[in-house]
LUMPALO-840275 format. One record per residue (C-alpha): residue number from 1; x, z, y; chain; residue in one letter. Coordinates in steps of 0.25 Angstrom, whole numbers. Layout:
+-------+-------+-------+-------+-------+-------+
! marro !  east !    up ! north ! kolvo ! lokol !
+-------+-------+-------+-------+-------+-------+
!   NUM !     X !     Z !     Y !     A !     A !
...
+-------+-------+-------+-------+-------+-------+
% end
This chain:
+-------+-------+-------+-------+-------+-------+
! marro !  east !    up ! north ! kolvo ! lokol !
+-------+-------+-------+-------+-------+-------+
!     1 !   221 !   245 !   399 !     A !     M !
!     2 !   210 !   255 !   401 !     A !     S !
!     3 !   209 !   265 !   413 !     A !     L !
!     4 !   210 !   277 !   404 !     A !     A !
!     5 !   223 !   271 !   398 !     A !     R !
!     6 !   229 !   268 !   411 !     A !     R !
!     7 !   226 !   282 !   416 !     A !     A !
!     8 !   232 !   288 !   404 !     A !     L !
!     9 !   245 !   280 !   406 !     A !     L !
!    10 !   246 !   283 !   421 !     A !     R !
!    11 !   244 !   298 !   418 !     A !     S !
!    12 !   255 !   297 !   407 !     A !     G !
!    13 !   264 !   290 !   417 !     A !     L !
!    14 !   262 !   301 !   427 !     A !     G !
!    15 !   266 !   311 !   417 !     A !     L !
!    16 !   278 !   303 !   414 !     A !     V !
!    17 !   282 !   302 !   429 !     A !     A !
!    18 !   278 !   317 !   431 !     A !     G !
!    19 !   287 !   321 !   419 !     A !     A !
!    20 !   299 !   313 !   425 !     A !     A !
!    21 !   297 !   320 !   438 !     A !     G !
!    22 !   297 !   333 !   431 !     A !     L !
!    23 !   310 !   330 !   423 !     A !     A !
!    24 !   317 !   327 !   436 !     A !     A !
!    25 !   312 !   341 !   442 !     A !     A !
!    26 !   322 !   350 !   435 !     A !     P !
!    27 !   333 !   341 !   441 !     A !     L !
!    28 !   328 !   342 !   455 !     A !     A !
!    29 !   326 !   357 !   453 !     A !     L !
!    30 !   340 !   359 !   448 !     A !     A !
!    31 !   346 !   352 !   461 !     A !     F !
!    32 !   337 !   356 !   472 !     A !     P !
!    33 !   348 !   352 !   482 !     A !     E !
!    34 !   346 !   338 !   477 !     A !     A !
!    35 !   355 !   331 !   487 !     A !     S !
!    36 !   368 !   337 !   483 !     A !     V !
!    37 !   374 !   344 !   470 !     A !     R !
!    38 !   387 !   351 !   472 !     A !     R !
!    39 !   397 !   358 !   462 !     A !     L !
!    40 !   410 !   365 !   464 !     A !     S !
!    41 !   421 !   366 !   453 !     A !     F !
!    42 !   433 !   374 !   452 !     A !     D !
!    43 !   442 !   369 !   440 !     A !     N !
!    44 !   449 !   381 !   435 !     A !     L !
!    45 !   460 !   373 !   428 !     A !     H !
!    46 !   464 !   363 !   439 !     A !     T !
!    47 !   460 !   372 !   451 !     A !     G !
!    48 !   452 !   360 !   457 !     A !     E !
!    49 !   439 !   363 !   464 !     A !     R !
!    50 !   428 !   354 !   468 !     A !     L !
!    51 !   415 !   355 !   476 !     A !     D !
!    52 !   407 !   343 !   475 !     A !     V !
!    53 !   393 !   337 !   478 !     A !     A !
!    54 !   392 !   329 !   465 !     A !     Y !
!    55 !   378 !   324 !   468 !     A !     W !
!    56 !   372 !   320 !   481 !     A !     E !
!    57 !   359 !   313 !   486 !     A !     N !
!    58 !   354 !   310 !   472 !     A !     G !
!    59 !   367 !   305 !   466 !     A !     A !
!    60 !   380 !   310 !   459 !     A !     Y !
!    61 !   392 !   308 !   469 !     A !     V !
!    62 !   403 !   299 !   461 !     A !     P !
!    63 !   415 !   305 !   469 !     A !     D !
!    64 !   410 !   319 !   466 !     A !     A !
!    65 !   408 !   316 !   451 !     A !     L !
!    66 !   423 !   311 !   452 !     A !     A !
!    67 !   428 !   324 !   458 !     A !     A !
!    68 !   420 !   332 !   448 !     A !     V !
!    69 !   426 !   324 !   437 !     A !     K !
!    70 !   440 !   327 !   442 !     A !     R !
!    71 !   438 !   342 !   444 !     A !     V !
!    72 !   432 !   343 !   430 !     A !     L !
!    73 !   443 !   335 !   423 !     A !     R !
!    74 !   450 !   339 !   410 !     A !     D !
!    75 !   461 !   348 !   417 !     A !     F !
!    76 !   470 !   347 !   405 !     A !     R !
!    77 !   471 !   332 !   404 !     A !     T !
!    78 !   466 !   328 !   418 !     A !     G !
!    79 !   456 !   318 !   412 !     A !     D !
!    80 !   443 !   316 !   420 !     A !     E !
!    81 !   429 !   313 !   415 !     A !     H !
!    82 !   415 !   310 !   421 !     A !     F !
!    83 !   408 !   323 !   422 !     A !     I !
!    84 !   393 !   322 !   419 !     A !     E !
!    85 !   385 !   324 !   432 !     A !     P !
!    86 !   375 !   332 !   424 !     A !     G !
!    87 !   385 !   342 !   421 !     A !     L !
!    88 !   387 !   344 !   436 !     A !     L !
!    89 !   372 !   345 !   438 !     A !     D !
!    90 !   372 !   355 !   427 !     A !     L !
!    91 !   382 !   363 !   435 !     A !     L !
!    92 !   374 !   362 !   448 !     A !     T !
!    93 !   362 !   367 !   441 !     A !     S !
!    94 !   370 !   378 !   435 !     A !     L !
!    95 !   375 !   382 !   449 !     A !     S !
!    96 !   361 !   383 !   453 !     A !     G !
!    97 !   357 !   392 !   441 !     A !     Q !
!    98 !   368 !   402 !   444 !     A !     V !
!    99 !   366 !   401 !   459 !     A !     E !
!   100 !   380 !   399 !   461 !     A !     R !
!   101 !   387 !   387 !   468 !     A !     R !
!   102 !   402 !   390 !   466 !     A !     G !
!   103 !   412 !   382 !   460 !     A !     A !
!   104 !   411 !   380 !   445 !     A !     Y !
!   105 !   424 !   385 !   438 !     A !     K !
!   106 !   428 !   374 !   429 !     A !     V !
!   107 !   434 !   378 !   416 !     A !     I !
!   108 !   432 !   364 !   409 !     A !     S !
!   109 !   426 !   351 !   414 !     A !     G !
!   110 !   429 !   338 !   407 !     A !     Y !
!   111 !   438 !   339 !   395 !     A !     R !
!   112 !   445 !   327 !   389 !     A !     S !
!   113 !   444 !   324 !   374 !     A !     P !
!   114 !   459 !   328 !   373 !     A !     L !
!   115 !   457 !   342 !   380 !     A !     T !
!   116 !   444 !   344 !   372 !     A !     N !
!   117 !   450 !   342 !   359 !     A !     A !
!   118 !   462 !   351 !   362 !     A !     M !
!   119 !   452 !   362 !   367 !     A !     L !
!   120 !   443 !   360 !   354 !     A !     H !
!   121 !   455 !   361 !   345 !     A !     E !
!   122 !   459 !   375 !   351 !     A !     H !
!   123 !   444 !   380 !   353 !     A !     S !
!   124 !   432 !   379 !   344 !     A !     G !
!   125 !   424 !   381 !   357 !     A !     Q !
!   126 !   427 !   367 !   363 !     A !     V !
!   127 !   418 !   356 !   357 !     A !     A !
!   128 !   425 !   344 !   352 !     A !     S !
!   129 !   415 !   335 !   359 !     A !     G !
!   130 !   414 !   344 !   371 !     A !     S !
!   131 !   405 !   339 !   383 !     A !     L !
!   132 !   417 !   342 !   392 !     A !     H !
!   133 !   423 !   329 !   387 !     A !     M !
!   134 !   411 !   321 !   392 !     A !     Q !
!   135 !   411 !   328 !   406 !     A !     G !
!   136 !   398 !   335 !   402 !     A !     K !
!   137 !   403 !   350 !   401 !     A !     A !
!   138 !   410 !   360 !   410 !     A !     I !
!   139 !   415 !   374 !   408 !     A !     D !
!   140 !   413 !   383 !   420 !     A !     I !
!   141 !   411 !   396 !   427 !     A !     S !
!   142 !   406 !   399 !   440 !     A !     L !
!   143 !   411 !   411 !   449 !     A !     D !
!   144 !   400 !   421 !   452 !     A !     G !
!   145 !   392 !   417 !   440 !     A !     V !
!   146 !   393 !   425 !   427 !     A !     A !
!   147 !   396 !   416 !   415 !     A !     L !
!   148 !   384 !   421 !   407 !     A !     P !
!   149 !   375 !   418 !   419 !     A !     H !
!   150 !   382 !   404 !   421 !     A !     L !
!   151 !   379 !   401 !   406 !     A !     R !
!   152 !   365 !   406 !   406 !     A !     D !
!   153 !   362 !   397 !   418 !     A !     A !
!   154 !   368 !   385 !   411 !     A !     A !
!   155 !   360 !   388 !   399 !     A !     L !
!   156 !   347 !   389 !   408 !     A !     G !
!   157 !   350 !   375 !   413 !     A !     L !
!   158 !   348 !   369 !   399 !     A !     R !
!   159 !   356 !   357 !   403 !     A !     R !
!   160 !   368 !   357 !   393 !     A !     G !
!   161 !   377 !   365 !   385 !     A !     G !
!   162 !   382 !   379 !   389 !     A !     V !
!   163 !   394 !   386 !   383 !     A !     G !
!   164 !   397 !   401 !   387 !     A !     F !
!   165 !   412 !   405 !   387 !     A !     Y !
!   166 !   412 !   419 !   393 !     A !     P !
!   167 !   426 !   422 !   388 !     A !     T !
!   168 !   432 !   409 !   394 !     A !     S !
!   169 !   424 !   411 !   406 !     A !     G !
!   170 !   415 !   399 !   407 !     A !     F !
!   171 !   402 !   392 !   404 !     A !     V !
!   172 !   402 !   378 !   398 !     A !     H !
!   173 !   390 !   369 !   402 !     A !     V !
!   174 !   388 !   354 !   398 !     A !     D !
!   175 !   377 !   344 !   399 !     A !     V !
!   176 !   376 !   342 !   384 !     A !     G !
!   177 !   365 !   347 !   376 !     A !     R !
!   178 !   359 !   361 !   379 !     A !     V !
!   179 !   366 !   371 !   370 !     A !     R !
!   180 !   374 !   384 !   372 !     A !     Q !
!   181 !   386 !   391 !   366 !     A !     W !
!   182 !   395 !   403 !   368 !     A !     N !
!   183 !   410 !   402 !   368 !     A !     G !
!   184 !   422 !   411 !   371 !     A !     A !
+-------+-------+-------+-------+-------+-------+
% end
């Protein structure tokens, strides 16, 4: 192999490695307190509260994820489902964006297929294939943060879907494709 070709390949590999480093940079900037990620929830339907460090020292904490799964369960059926850790990371980033560390008021976390079908039947605003059924969506509000500000901050993250429900008093966030809509 010629020296020129080796130099070109080396520079190309350097660019790839550099690009990989840049791709990780937004995640590092989103979580400057890299050793711990903490969230608080107040489930408005069950009255349960949870304050938990769900990520510590470079890893998700299994017991904390189990506690999150429990507090975000379908309150109608009691069914629990794995909650996507990326959703928790999105909520952590959202707290940073609005500069508020209080408990998220949970209107709806996980929804069982049975609950989702019932809600879909009674409201055109509930998607038949809702990401709530996959543990990838949550409907929330946050004390001290106006709903339009919470919505705008979530939209600014560009990390999933954002639904705005001012009449119902919540913002929907999910880790699906980036999109937005307004509800009642």
